[in-house]
N, C-alpha and C positions, 0 to 999 in steps of 0.2 A: 229471728223476728226482731223487728224494730221496736223501741220504746213507745213509739206513736201507736203501732198496732196493738201493743199490749194495753196502753193506756185507754184506747178506743174499746177494747174488749171489756176492760174493767168497768167502763161507763155502762156499756150494755148489761154486763153482768149484774150491777147493782139495780138497775131497773128490773131485770128478771127476778132477782132475789126478793126484792121488796114488794113484788106483786103478790098478794095472797094467793095461796092455792091449797091443794091437798096436803102438802107437807105441813104448811101453817096450821091447817085445821087439825091435824093429828097432834101437833105439839100443843096446840090450845086446848084440845080435848084432855090431854094428859096433865097440863098445867092447872086443870081444875082440882086435880088430886094432890097437887103440891109441886115444889120445884124439882124434886128428884125423879118423878116419873116424867116430867117434862124434858129434863136433861137426857134421860134415857131415850126417850122418842127421838129427840134431836140427835143423839149418838147414832140411833138406827138409820136417820136420815142421811148423815154424814158417811156412814158405812155404804149406804146405797149409792151415794155419789162417787165414793171410791170405786165401788163396782162398775158404774158407768164409765169412770175414768179408764179403768183397765180395759173394758170392752172398746172404748175408742182408741186407745192406744194400740190394742191388738188388731184393730180393723174390723171388729165384730159389729160396731154400729153400722158400717158400710154395708155389710152383708144383710143386717136387718133392714136397712133402707131399701135394699134391692129386693126384699120379699115383703110387698105390702100385705099379704095374707098373714104372715108372722106378726108384723106390726099391729095389724087389726086385732089380732088374738090377744096380744099383750095389752092393748087398750081396753078391750072388753074385760079382761081379767082384772085390770085396775079399777075400772068402773064398778065391777061386781064387788071387789074388795072393798072400796070406799063406800058402796051401798051397805055392805054387811057392817062396817064401823058405824055408819050413821044409824043402823038398826039397834046395835049395841048400845050406842049413846042415848037413843030414845028409851030404850028399857031401862037404862041406868037412871034416867031422869024420872021415871015413874016408880022407882023403887021407894018403899016407905021408910025403911031404917037407914039411919046414917051409915052404919057399919056395912050393909049389904050394898049401899050405893058407892061408898068408897072402894069395895073390893070390885064392883063392876067397872069402875073407872080406871083402876089401876093395873088391869091384866095386861101383861106383855107389852109395855110401852115400847122397848126396843125393837120388837118384831114388828109391831104396828108402824113404827117409822121406817124400818128397813123395807118391809113389804110395801108400804105406801109409795116409797120413793122409787123402788125398783120397777113398780108397776105404773108410775106416773107418766102419762104422756108428754107432760111439759118437760120433764127432766130428759125423757128419751129423745124428744125433738131438739132439746137444747144441745145435746151432745152429738146428735147426728146432723143437725142442720145449722147450728149457729157457730159452733167452735171451729168446724173446717174453714169457714170464711175468713177467720184471722190466721190461718196457717200459711206460710210461704212455701210453695213446693220446693223441694230439694232434699239433700241428704239428712237434714235435721227435723224431719217432719214428726217422727216420734218424739223427740225432745220438746218441740213446740207444743204438741198435743198434751204431753205431761205437765208442761209449765201451765198451759191454760186451765187444765182440769184441776191442777194442784191450787192454782189461784181460785178456781171455783169452790173447791173443798174449804180452804182457809177462809174465804169470804162467807161461806155458808155457816161455819163454826162461829165467826164474828156475829153474823146476823142472829 
């Protein structure tokens, strides 16, 4: 991979990362309970990105792309999960006591981040559609995929 391709990838990556989406909403939701729950949610998101990375490097993303019905099922599961998180957030907003509200907000931030990212269509499409465009065909495809996916994880941690 040339430095120019990697630099172009980083430019696109920064635009994608800085665009608010479901991952941002999950971190923001847990940030209302404090920095630790927000950090746990972010750690779950980064773990989800590592899962996407492994799937892309193993070629599982290509299998998923070839099966639109499976992709649709993942998208629907993601939408259902985000809907459930929204209902939980609304319930927590209407709780009267501060202690009960804090408990409702801080439930499983790591798992919320992990599941939200793994079921996030934006993350799936990023790993299936965008990353392969920057890979040069040849014997180093897996190494290139890991470099680009690793760059994604590091940039996500920084963001």
